[in-house]
C-alpha positions as semicolon CSV with decimal commas, in nm:
position;residue;x (nm);y (nm);z (nm)
1;M;0,078;1,301;-1,097
2;A;0,024;0,942;-0,991
3;R;0,268;0,766;-0,764
4;V;0,265;0,383;-0,737
5;C;0,499;0,136;-0,572
6;P;0,473;-0,227;-0,491
7;L;0,648;-0,210;-0,156
8;F;0,630;-0,586;-0,110
9;S;0,506;-0,853;-0,355
10;G;0,507;-1,235;-0,302
11;S;0,435;-1,507;-0,052
12;K;0,611;-1,332;0,233
13;G;0,383;-1,030;0,225
14;N;0,214;-0,784;-0,008
15;C;0,157;-0,412;-0,004
16;I;0,109;-0,158;-0,278
17;V;0,110;0,215;-0,216
18;V;-0,090;0,440;-0,463
19;G;-0,125;0,813;-0,446
20;D;-0,097;1,145;-0,622
21;G;0,156;1,319;-0,397
22;S;-0,105;1,472;-0,157
23;G;-0,271;1,159;-0,034
24;Y;-0,211;0,795;-0,047
25;I;-0,370;0,450;0,008
26;L;-0,227;0,103;0,068
27;I;-0,362;-0,201;-0,114
28;D;-0,301;-0,481;0,138
29;S;-0,076;-0,475;0,439
30;G;0,087;-0,816;0,462
31;M;0,423;-0,724;0,617
32;S;0,479;-0,607;0,962
33;A;0,390;-0,246;1,053
34;K;0,754;-0,153;1,107
35;R;0,867;-0,288;0,774
36;T;0,586;-0,106;0,599
37;L;0,664;0,219;0,777
38;D;1,030;0,180;0,684
39;A;0,947;0,118;0,319
40;L;0,720;0,424;0,308
41;A;0,982;0,646;0,477
42;E;1,244;0,527;0,224
43;R;1,022;0,669;-0,051
44;D;0,953;0,999;0,136
45;I;0,592;0,904;0,207
46;D;0,479;1,005;0,559
47;I;0,231;0,760;0,712
48;S;0,004;1,048;0,817
49;R;-0,066;1,091;0,444
50;V;-0,194;0,735;0,406
51;A;-0,567;0,765;0,426
52;A;-0,685;0,405;0,408
53;V;-0,592;0,040;0,353
54;F;-0,783;-0,157;0,098
55;V;-0,768;-0,530;0,131
56;T;-0,798;-0,780;-0,156
57;H;-0,855;-1,090;0,054
58;D;-0,793;-1,253;0,394
59;H;-0,482;-1,461;0,334
60;S;-0,211;-1,385;0,577
61;D;0,047;-1,253;0,330
62;H;-0,201;-0,983;0,250
63;I;-0,332;-0,888;0,609
64;G;-0,053;-0,990;0,843
65;G;0,049;-0,636;0,926
66;I;-0,297;-0,462;0,936
67;R;-0,390;-0,487;1,303
68;V;-0,081;-0,310;1,430
69;L;-0,056;-0,055;1,142
70;A;-0,416;0,043;1,113
71;A;-0,510;0,044;1,483
72;K;-0,198;0,243;1,607
73;R;-0,218;0,493;1,315
74;S;-0,606;0,519;1,308
75;I;-0,616;0,420;0,947
76;P;-0,953;0,293;0,826
77;V;-0,956;-0,052;0,648
78;Y;-1,192;-0,127;0,354
79;A;-1,270;-0,467;0,234
80;T;-1,563;-0,682;0,122
81;C;-1,794;-0,820;0,396
82;A;-1,668;-1,174;0,358
83;T;-1,303;-1,052;0,379
84;L;-1,374;-0,853;0,688
85;D;-1,531;-1,161;0,844
86;G;-1,219;-1,365;0,762
87;M;-0,990;-1,088;0,903
88;E;-1,196;-1,091;1,221
89;R;-1,158;-1,466;1,265
90;A;-0,774;-1,418;1,202
91;G;-0,766;-1,167;1,492
92;Q;-0,655;-0,884;1,267
93;L;-0,933;-0,629;1,340
94;T;-0,885;-0,555;1,712
95;G;-0,913;-0,180;1,746
96;V;-0,938;-0,133;1,372
97;N;-1,184;0,107;1,207
98;T;-1,344;-0,111;0,935
99;R;-1,557;-0,018;0,639
100;V;-1,737;-0,243;0,395
101;M;-1,619;-0,160;0,048
102;P;-1,905;0,035;-0,124
103;A;-2,054;-0,117;-0,441
104;G;-2,013;0,206;-0,626
105;G;-1,655;0,273;-0,504
106;A;-1,496;0,485;-0,244
107;D;-1,359;0,840;-0,260
108;V;-1,060;0,864;-0,034
109;A;-0,795;1,136;-0,025
110;G;-0,882;1,256;-0,377
111;L;-0,845;0,900;-0,509
112;F;-1,148;0,701;-0,648
113;V;-1,121;0,336;-0,560
114;R;-1,332;0,059;-0,711
115;S;-1,328;-0,309;-0,644
116;F;-1,383;-0,598;-0,873
117;P;-1,434;-0,970;-0,786
118;T;-1,157;-1,222;-0,848
119;M;-1,141;-1,595;-0,866
120;H;-0,932;-1,705;-0,567
121;D;-0,959;-1,970;-0,301
122;T;-1,119;-1,756;-0,045
123;V;-1,452;-1,586;-0,013
124;G;-1,482;-1,217;-0,106
125;S;-1,151;-1,191;-0,291
126;C;-1,124;-0,881;-0,510
127;G;-0,890;-0,654;-0,698
128;Y;-0,890;-0,274;-0,719
129;T;-0,865;0,008;-0,963
130;V;-0,760;0,352;-0,839
131;E;-0,827;0,678;-1,033
132;T;-0,617;0,988;-0,945
133;S;-0,744;1,347;-0,957
134;D;-0,561;1,401;-1,286
135;G;-0,727;1,110;-1,450
136;R;-0,464;0,837;-1,421
137;K;-0,587;0,488;-1,357
138;V;-0,397;0,214;-1,165
139;A;-0,516;-0,144;-1,147
140;V;-0,411;-0,428;-0,906
141;A;-0,508;-0,783;-1,028
142;T;-0,313;-1,047;-0,832
143;D;-0,414;-1,368;-0,657
144;L;-0,650;-1,489;-0,922
145;G;-0,681;-1,826;-1,093
146;V;-0,837;-1,688;-1,418
147;V;-0,893;-1,357;-1,569
148;T;-1,272;-1,336;-1,603
149;D;-1,459;-1,095;-1,827
150;E;-1,547;-0,895;-1,527
151;V;-1,180;-0,852;-1,438
152;R;-1,097;-0,760;-1,799
153;T;-1,367;-0,495;-1,804
154;A;-1,251;-0,343;-1,483
155;I;-0,878;-0,321;-1,565
156;T;-0,908;-0,208;-1,929
157;G;-0,789;0,143;-1,984
158;S;-0,549;0,139;-1,688
159;D;-0,237;0,341;-1,738
160;Y;-0,042;0,120;-1,492
161;I;-0,116;-0,234;-1,380
162;V;0,022;-0,472;-1,131
163;I;-0,080;-0,814;-1,274
164;E;-0,006;-1,160;-1,137
165;S;0,253;-1,368;-1,306
166;N;0,296;-1,625;-1,026
167;H;0,454;-1,937;-1,171
168;D;0,622;-2,108;-1,460
169;V;0,405;-2,414;-1,521
170;D;0,704;-2,652;-1,577
171;M;0,888;-2,535;-1,270
172;L;0,563;-2,585;-1,067
173;R;0,483;-2,923;-1,213
174;F;0,838;-3,073;-1,165
175;G;0,902;-2,879;-0,839
176;P;0,898;-2,987;-0,475
177;Y;0,541;-2,893;-0,392
178;S;0,287;-3,168;-0,300
179;Y;0,043;-3,281;-0,566
180;A;-0,252;-3,118;-0,379
181;L;-0,074;-2,782;-0,360
182;K;0,025;-2,788;-0,721
183;Q;-0,341;-2,855;-0,810
184;R;-0,460;-2,567;-0,595
185;I;-0,212;-2,324;-0,753
186;M;-0,306;-2,427;-1,110
187;S;-0,690;-2,430;-1,041
188;P;-0,930;-2,162;-1,150
189;R;-0,916;-2,032;-0,797
190;G;-0,543;-2,046;-0,762
191;H;-0,274;-1,822;-0,930
192;L;-0,203;-1,702;-1,281
193;S;0,090;-1,862;-1,458
194;N;0,343;-1,668;-1,676
195;D;0,161;-1,793;-1,979
196;D;-0,190;-1,682;-1,848
197;C;-0,057;-1,347;-1,753
198;A;0,123;-1,287;-2,093
199;R;-0,192;-1,367;-2,287
200;E;-0,368;-1,064;-2,131
201;L;-0,091;-0,811;-2,195
202;P;-0,124;-0,734;-2,567
203;R;-0,495;-0,647;-2,535
204;L;-0,424;-0,421;-2,233
205;A;-0,140;-0,249;-2,418
206;K;-0,368;-0,191;-2,721
207;T;-0,621;-0,032;-2,500
208;G;-0,414;0,206;-2,319
209;T;-0,185;0,036;-2,061
210;T;0,177;0,156;-2,098
211;R;0,319;0,042;-1,766
212;F;0,314;-0,332;-1,664
213;V;0,442;-0,468;-1,332
214;L;0,444;-0,851;-1,300
215;G;0,347;-0,921;-0,943
216;H;0,326;-1,199;-0,683
217;L;0,604;-1,409;-0,835
218;S;0,660;-1,741;-0,658
219;Q;1,008;-1,771;-0,513
220;E;0,995;-2,157;-0,565
221;N;0,827;-2,181;-0,896
222;N;0,927;-1,878;-1,093
223;T;1,203;-1,629;-1,173
224;A;1,185;-1,265;-1,279
225;K;1,368;-1,371;-1,586
226;A;1,116;-1,635;-1,685
227;A;0,819;-1,414;-1,628
228;L;0,962;-1,118;-1,821
229;E;1,075;-1,339;-2,108
230;T;0,730;-1,488;-2,141
231;A;0,557;-1,150;-2,126
232;R;0,800;-0,978;-2,363
233;K;0,776;-1,249;-2,624
234;T;0,401;-1,226;-2,636
235;L;0,408;-0,848;-2,651
236;F;0,673;-0,848;-2,927
237;D;0,484;-1,117;-3,124
238;N;0,186;-0,870;-3,122
239;G;0,398;-0,595;-3,277
240;L;0,437;-0,389;-2,949
241;R;0,763;-0,222;-2,874
242;E;0,925;-0,192;-2,535
243;G;1,017;0,159;-2,441
244;I;0,780;0,292;-2,705
245;D;0,442;0,121;-2,650
246;F;0,504;-0,007;-2,299
247;T;0,745;-0,057;-2,007
248;I;0,758;-0,376;-1,800
249;C;0,930;-0,499;-1,494
250;A;0,882;-0,772;-1,227
251;A;0,806;-0,661;-0,875
252;P;1,064;-0,793;-0,629
253;Q;0,954;-0,938;-0,300
254;F;1,104;-0,644;-0,124
255;G;1,200;-0,298;-0,246
256;G;0,980;-0,224;-0,542
257;Q;1,045;0,088;-0,753
258;L;0,834;0,397;-0,703
259;T;0,692;0,514;-1,044
260;V;0,562;0,871;-1,100
261;F;0,359;0,950;-1,406
């Protein structure tokens, strides 16, 4: 059975644990090693069963805890070449066993992990799909300005997906951020808005996704209530029924829920 939990999600740090009970991987490690170890222990996951960390991109909220966690625990780190270069420049690879993400995917602890390129404002950014030994598929698609056809192809058929719902457009436009930062967030290499995210959900639900987690919500430019209302309205308008056709929640910054399916 698949086990998934967004341990941390947002601008202060990101880390998602995926496994099948016997082995696990982390997708990103943006919080401190101590916070990550504590979060795993709270969910009865021993760090010795974590076989690898897969990194989406080199921004600090996704790599900030890797050097201590991976080096001290001898956990290999997978990423694209460009992301590894960025992590090296950030000083996050000292003593870390690094591996370039294979084009055909990586088989780790009985989990098959594939990457797919994403549009974000750093070179080598990617998302991941993870297939468990019993045929479950988990997708992580956050930190992307647009959902490309390549992303859609990769995540279609996922049973469970963490998908970005970063900001409410009006909250962002009229909020305190500088004009330049607002433009960056709303650009094709920025972050998905609630509306952008919601548009993708009906197609995913109709092609097999039953569990949606809205991820990487902005603390300044969004609320869980706004993100969920936007997503639910679009799903309901397409004839989909919560609790029958799908479940949905918003990942908190800290303390995400472990799902077993």
